[in-house]
C-alpha positions as CSV (number, residue, x, y, z in Angstrom):
1,X,0.0,0.0,0.0
2,X,1.4,3.4,-0.9
3,X,0.9,6.8,0.6
4,X,-1.0,8.0,-2.4
5,X,-3.8,5.5,-1.6
6,X,-4.5,7.2,1.7
7,X,-6.8,10.1,2.1
8,X,-5.2,13.3,3.3
9,X,-2.8,13.1,6.3
10,X,0.0,14.8,4.3
11,X,1.8,16.3,7.3
12,X,1.7,13.0,9.1
13,X,3.1,11.1,6.0
14,X,5.9,13.6,5.7
15,X,6.8,13.2,9.4
16,X,6.9,9.4,9.0
17,X,9.0,9.6,6.0
18,X,11.5,11.8,7.9
19,X,11.8,9.1,10.6
20,X,12.8,6.6,7.8
21,X,15.3,9.0,6.1
22,X,17.0,9.9,9.5
23,X,17.1,6.4,10.7
24,X,15.3,7.4,13.9
25,X,12.3,5.0,13.7
26,X,10.8,4.5,17.2
27,X,10.7,0.8,18.0
28,X,7.2,1.0,19.5
29,X,4.6,3.4,18.0
30,X,0.8,3.8,18.6
31,X,-1.3,5.3,15.9
32,X,-4.5,6.7,17.4
33,X,-7.5,7.5,15.1
34,X,-11.2,7.3,15.0
35,X,-12.9,4.8,12.9
36,X,-12.5,5.6,9.1
37,X,-9.6,8.0,9.7
38,X,-7.1,5.8,7.9
39,X,-4.9,4.6,10.8
40,X,-4.6,1.0,9.4
41,X,-3.7,1.9,5.8
42,X,-1.3,4.5,7.0
43,X,0.4,2.0,9.2
44,X,0.6,-0.5,6.3
45,X,2.0,2.1,4.0
46,X,4.5,3.3,6.6
47,X,5.6,-0.4,7.2
48,X,6.0,-0.9,3.4
49,X,8.2,2.3,3.2
50,X,10.5,1.0,6.0
51,X,10.8,-2.5,4.5
52,X,11.4,-1.5,1.0
53,X,13.6,1.6,1.4
54,X,16.6,-0.6,2.2
55,X,15.6,-3.7,0.2
56,X,18.0,-5.1,-2.4
57,X,15.1,-5.5,-4.7
58,X,12.6,-2.7,-4.0
59,X,10.3,-3.7,-6.8
60,X,9.8,-7.2,-5.5
61,X,9.5,-5.8,-1.9
62,X,6.6,-3.5,-2.9
63,X,4.9,-6.2,-4.8
64,X,5.0,-8.5,-1.7
65,X,3.8,-5.7,0.6
66,X,1.0,-4.7,-1.9
67,X,-0.2,-8.3,-1.5
68,X,0.3,-8.2,2.3
69,X,2.6,-11.2,1.8
70,X,6.0,-9.9,2.9
71,X,7.6,-12.4,5.2
72,X,8.8,-9.6,7.6
73,X,5.4,-7.9,7.8
74,X,3.2,-9.4,10.4
75,X,-0.3,-8.7,11.5
76,X,-2.3,-9.2,14.7
77,X,-5.9,-8.4,15.1
78,X,-9.0,-9.3,17.1
79,X,-10.4,-12.8,16.4
80,X,-12.7,-15.4,17.8
81,X,-13.9,-18.9,17.1
82,X,-15.9,-19.3,13.8
83,X,-17.4,-22.2,11.8
84,X,-14.1,-22.9,10.3
85,X,-11.8,-22.2,13.3
86,X,-13.5,-23.9,16.3
87,X,-10.7,-23.6,18.9
88,X,-7.5,-21.9,19.6
89,X,-8.0,-19.0,17.2
90,X,-4.9,-16.9,16.2
91,X,-4.6,-14.2,13.5
92,X,-2.5,-16.4,11.2
93,X,-5.6,-18.6,10.7
94,X,-7.6,-15.6,9.4
95,X,-4.9,-14.0,7.1
96,X,-6.8,-14.8,3.9
97,X,-9.9,-13.1,5.1
98,X,-7.7,-10.2,6.4
99,X,-6.2,-9.7,3.0
100,X,-9.6,-9.8,1.4
101,X,-11.2,-7.3,3.5
102,X,-8.3,-4.8,3.2
103,X,-8.5,-5.3,-0.6
104,X,-12.2,-4.3,-0.5
105,X,-11.4,-1.3,1.7
106,X,-8.7,-0.7,4.4
107,X,-10.9,1.8,6.2
108,X,-13.2,-1.0,7.7
109,X,-14.3,-1.1,11.3
110,X,-14.1,-3.8,13.9
111,X,-17.9,-4.3,13.3
112,X,-17.3,-4.8,9.6
113,X,-14.5,-7.3,10.4
114,X,-16.7,-9.4,12.7
115,X,-19.5,-9.4,10.1
116,X,-17.0,-10.4,7.4
117,X,-16.1,-13.4,9.6
118,X,-19.7,-14.2,10.1
119,X,-19.6,-13.9,13.8
120,X,-21.2,-10.5,14.6
121,X,-22.7,-12.1,17.7
122,X,-19.2,-12.6,19.2
123,X,-16.6,-10.1,20.3
124,X,-13.2,-10.2,18.9
125,X,-10.2,-10.3,21.1
126,X,-6.4,-10.5,20.9
127,X,-5.8,-13.4,23.3
128,X,-2.7,-14.9,25.1
129,X,-2.3,-17.6,22.4
130,X,-1.9,-14.7,19.9
131,X,0.7,-13.0,22.2
132,X,2.6,-16.3,22.3
133,X,2.5,-16.5,18.6
134,X,3.8,-12.9,18.2
135,X,6.7,-13.6,20.6
136,X,7.6,-16.8,18.5
137,X,7.5,-14.9,15.2
138,X,9.7,-12.1,16.5
139,X,12.2,-14.3,18.1
140,X,13.7,-15.4,14.7
141,X,15.8,-13.2,12.4
142,X,14.1,-11.2,9.7
143,X,13.7,-13.2,6.4
144,X,15.3,-10.5,4.2
145,X,17.8,-9.2,6.7
146,X,16.3,-5.9,7.5
147,X,13.5,-4.9,9.9
148,X,10.7,-7.1,11.2
149,X,7.4,-5.2,11.7
150,X,4.5,-6.3,13.8
151,X,1.2,-4.3,13.2
152,X,-1.4,-4.8,16.0
153,X,-4.8,-3.5,14.9
154,X,-7.4,-2.5,17.5
155,X,-4.8,-2.8,20.2
156,X,-7.4,-1.9,22.7
157,X,-8.8,-5.4,22.2
158,X,-5.6,-6.9,23.8
159,X,-6.8,-9.1,26.6
160,X,-4.9,-8.3,29.9
161,X,-3.1,-11.7,29.8
162,X,-1.9,-11.0,26.2
163,X,-1.0,-7.3,27.0
164,X,1.1,-8.4,30.1
165,X,2.8,-11.0,28.0
166,X,3.8,-8.5,25.3
167,X,4.8,-5.8,27.7
168,X,8.4,-6.9,28.0
169,X,8.7,-7.6,24.3
170,X,7.4,-4.1,23.4
171,X,9.8,-2.5,26.0
172,X,12.8,-4.4,24.8
173,X,12.1,-5.8,21.3
174,X,14.6,-8.0,19.4
175,X,17.0,-6.2,17.1
176,X,15.5,-4.3,14.2
177,X,12.0,-5.1,15.4
178,X,9.2,-2.5,15.2
179,X,5.9,-2.6,16.8
180,X,3.0,-0.5,15.3
181,X,-0.1,-0.5,17.5
182,X,-3.3,0.9,16.0
183,X,-6.2,1.9,18.2
184,X,-9.4,4.0,18.2
185,X,-9.5,4.4,22.0
186,X,-6.1,4.6,23.6
187,X,-7.5,4.7,27.1
188,X,-8.5,1.1,26.9
189,X,-4.9,0.0,26.4
190,X,-3.2,-0.8,29.6
191,X,-1.0,2.2,30.8
192,X,2.2,0.2,30.9
193,X,2.0,-0.5,27.1
194,X,0.8,3.0,26.2
195,X,3.8,4.6,28.1
196,X,6.2,2.5,26.1
197,X,4.9,3.6,22.7
198,X,5.4,6.9,20.9
199,X,1.8,8.1,20.1
200,X,0.8,9.6,16.8
201,X,-2.7,11.1,16.7
202,X,-4.6,11.1,13.4
203,X,-7.3,13.8,12.8
204,X,-10.6,13.0,11.1
205,X,-10.4,13.3,7.3
206,X,-11.4,16.7,6.3
207,X,-14.7,17.2,4.4
208,X,-12.8,18.6,1.5
209,X,-10.7,15.5,1.1
210,X,-13.7,13.2,1.5
211,X,-15.5,15.1,-1.3
212,X,-12.4,14.8,-3.6
213,X,-12.0,11.2,-3.0
214,X,-15.7,10.2,-3.4
215,X,-15.8,12.2,-6.7
216,X,-12.6,10.6,-8.0
217,X,-13.0,7.1,-6.7
218,X,-16.7,6.5,-6.8
219,X,-17.5,8.8,-9.8
220,X,-20.4,10.7,-8.2
221,X,-21.3,14.3,-8.5
222,X,-19.6,16.9,-6.2
223,X,-23.1,17.8,-4.8
224,X,-23.8,14.2,-3.8
225,X,-20.3,13.8,-2.5
226,X,-20.7,16.9,-0.4
227,X,-23.9,15.7,1.3
228,X,-22.3,12.3,2.0
229,X,-19.1,13.8,3.4
230,X,-21.1,16.1,5.7
231,X,-23.0,13.1,7.1
232,X,-19.8,11.0,7.4
233,X,-18.1,13.5,9.7
234,X,-14.5,12.6,8.7
235,X,-15.2,8.8,8.6
236,X,-14.5,7.3,5.1
237,X,-15.9,4.0,6.2
238,X,-19.2,5.6,7.0
239,X,-19.1,7.6,3.8
240,X,-18.8,4.3,1.9
241,X,-21.6,2.9,3.9
242,X,-23.9,5.9,3.1
243,X,-23.0,5.6,-0.5
244,X,-23.9,1.9,-0.6
245,X,-27.1,2.8,1.3
246,X,-26.2,0.3,3.9
247,X,-29.1,-0.9,6.1
248,X,-27.2,-0.6,9.3
249,X,-27.7,3.1,9.8
250,X,-31.4,3.1,8.8
251,X,-32.0,0.2,11.2
252,X,-30.3,2.1,14.0
253,X,-32.4,5.2,13.2
254,X,-35.5,3.1,13.3
255,X,-34.7,1.6,16.7
256,X,-33.7,4.9,18.1
257,X,-36.8,6.9,16.9
258,X,-39.1,4.0,18.0
259,X,-37.6,4.3,21.4
260,X,-37.9,8.1,21.4
261,X,-41.6,8.1,20.5
262,X,-42.3,5.5,23.1
263,X,-40.4,7.5,25.7
264,X,-42.8,10.3,25.6
265,X,-45.8,8.0,26.1
266,X,-44.2,5.8,28.8
267,X,-46.9,6.5,31.4
268,X,-49.2,4.3,29.3
269,X,-49.0,0.5,30.2
270,X,-49.3,-0.5,26.6
271,X,-46.2,1.6,25.8
272,X,-44.3,-0.1,28.5
273,X,-45.0,-3.4,26.6
274,X,-43.7,-1.7,23.5
275,X,-40.4,-0.8,25.3
276,X,-40.0,-4.4,26.4
277,X,-40.5,-5.5,22.8
278,X,-38.0,-2.9,21.7
279,X,-35.4,-4.2,24.2
280,X,-36.0,-7.8,23.1
281,X,-35.6,-6.9,19.5
282,X,-32.2,-5.1,20.0
283,X,-31.1,-8.0,22.3
284,X,-31.7,-10.5,19.6
285,X,-28.9,-8.9,17.5
286,X,-25.2,-9.6,17.9
287,X,-23.2,-7.9,20.6
288,X,-21.1,-6.0,18.1
289,X,-24.4,-4.7,16.6
290,X,-25.6,-3.7,20.1
291,X,-22.4,-1.7,20.7
292,X,-22.7,-0.1,17.4
293,X,-26.2,1.0,18.1
294,X,-25.3,2.4,21.5
295,X,-22.6,4.4,19.8
296,X,-25.1,5.7,17.3
297,X,-27.3,6.7,20.3
298,X,-24.5,8.7,21.7
299,X,-23.9,10.4,18.3
300,X,-27.7,11.2,17.9
301,X,-27.9,12.8,21.4
302,X,-24.8,14.9,20.8
303,X,-26.1,16.1,17.4
304,X,-29.4,17.1,19.1
305,X,-27.5,18.9,21.9
306,X,-25.5,20.9,19.2
307,X,-28.8,21.8,17.4
308,X,-30.4,22.8,20.7
309,X,-27.6,25.3,21.4
310,X,-27.6,26.8,17.9
311,X,-24.4,25.1,16.7
312,X,-26.0,24.2,13.3
313,X,-22.7,24.2,11.4
314,X,-21.5,21.2,13.5
315,X,-24.7,19.2,12.8
316,X,-24.2,16.6,10.2
317,X,-27.0,14.0,11.1
318,X,-29.8,13.8,8.6
319,X,-32.8,11.6,9.5
320,X,-35.0,9.8,6.9
321,X,-37.9,8.7,9.1
322,X,-41.2,10.2,8.1
323,X,-42.8,12.8,10.5
324,X,-39.6,12.9,12.7
325,X,-38.0,16.4,13.0
326,X,-34.6,16.6,14.6
327,X,-35.2,20.3,15.4
328,X,-38.3,19.5,17.5
329,X,-36.5,16.8,19.3
330,X,-33.4,18.8,20.1
331,X,-34.8,20.9,23.0
332,X,-35.3,17.7,25.0
333,X,-31.4,17.3,25.0
334,X,-29.7,19.9,27.2
335,X,-27.2,20.7,29.9
336,X,-29.3,19.2,32.7
337,X,-29.5,15.7,31.2
338,X,-26.8,15.2,28.6
339,X,-24.1,14.0,31.1
340,X,-26.4,11.5,32.6
341,X,-27.5,10.3,29.2
342,X,-23.9,9.8,28.1
343,X,-23.0,8.0,31.4
344,X,-26.1,5.8,31.1
345,X,-25.2,4.7,27.5
346,X,-21.6,4.2,28.3
347,X,-22.5,2.0,31.2
348,X,-24.6,-0.1,28.9
349,X,-21.7,-0.5,26.5
350,X,-19.5,-1.6,29.4
351,X,-22.1,-4.3,30.4
352,X,-22.6,-5.4,26.7
353,X,-18.9,-5.8,26.4
354,X,-18.8,-8.0,29.4
355,X,-21.5,-10.3,28.2
356,X,-24.3,-9.0,30.4
357,X,-27.9,-10.0,29.9
358,X,-28.8,-7.9,26.8
359,X,-32.5,-7.9,27.5
360,X,-32.0,-6.6,31.0
361,X,-29.4,-4.0,29.8
362,X,-31.6,-2.5,27.1
363,X,-34.8,-2.5,29.2
364,X,-32.8,-0.8,32.0
365,X,-31.4,1.9,29.6
366,X,-34.8,2.2,28.1
367,X,-36.5,3.1,31.5
368,X,-33.6,5.3,32.6
369,X,-33.3,7.4,29.4
370,X,-37.1,7.8,29.3
371,X,-36.9,9.5,32.6
372,X,-34.0,11.6,31.6
373,X,-35.7,12.8,28.5
374,X,-38.5,14.2,30.7
375,X,-36.0,16.3,32.7
376,X,-36.6,20.0,32.3
377,X,-33.7,22.3,31.5
378,X,-35.0,25.0,33.9
């Protein structure tokens, strides 16, 4: 993967190139960027530049890297048991799928990855067996005599046992070994690992760059690209999803607005039954879908808050549900309830991640948020 395949991030690309030219490549780096910002493709392109700049045969090196088949470029990512890997899952068993999804689009999310594996009802982790495998790979000399590079995608999914096992290796790696960790939420990585990595923070993709890319790559009009880029809010993966008219966002909107409308009538016993049915419907989806939906709820409330406080330029959310007006809903989200709303949803995400009873989690959040929406600002 080459730098010109990555959207924007020009100053960061220049900085990374300087580390290669100067020979001052940090042995442990952490790329932090929101979903769809390009952290994974940037890390792959950077690794390719490192491996090929000193190669005796640069053309062959680039060809192997383009195919994600360079013997000194290693990948680790969240995995779980599937229909074809029933026990002891490690990343090496999923490399064909990994190469396929990157070829489709390297801006994919963890949710997309779990769906691609056909296991959206499970949560991906980087386990202790994977940490053992990483240590084994890096204990041998590089195949081509230069650097060995280990890319760990979604490093926040490192299980504590795996993180603790890798700690010493990241602190004192074998000669000519580079770790590049990639994360969306660095706070979920144990502090001892974070402190040993040089962090690089990626901004969201600018609306201008999103528009240019959509017009060039997807051959759509600038007007349509502008609308999509505005809704995507710097997330190229979301832009592609909107362009493909993915059902995920529309399903989340349907769930959210069904709940909102029930919330305002919750004193009616029949509506309570509706909320129970609502909770059961969401609970029947996979846990990754449930987490994605809760993140969507956070986004929806934040957008409503911005609209309520007249920050229209920051509002990118556009709803498609008939007879629902975001402007009319916005006054119900304000300074008196937004913190508790955020805390309630984040608590739900925490419990979903820990395999709590989904029906109870969503019924509980339903009742709490119903009460919070009726909180008066004054």
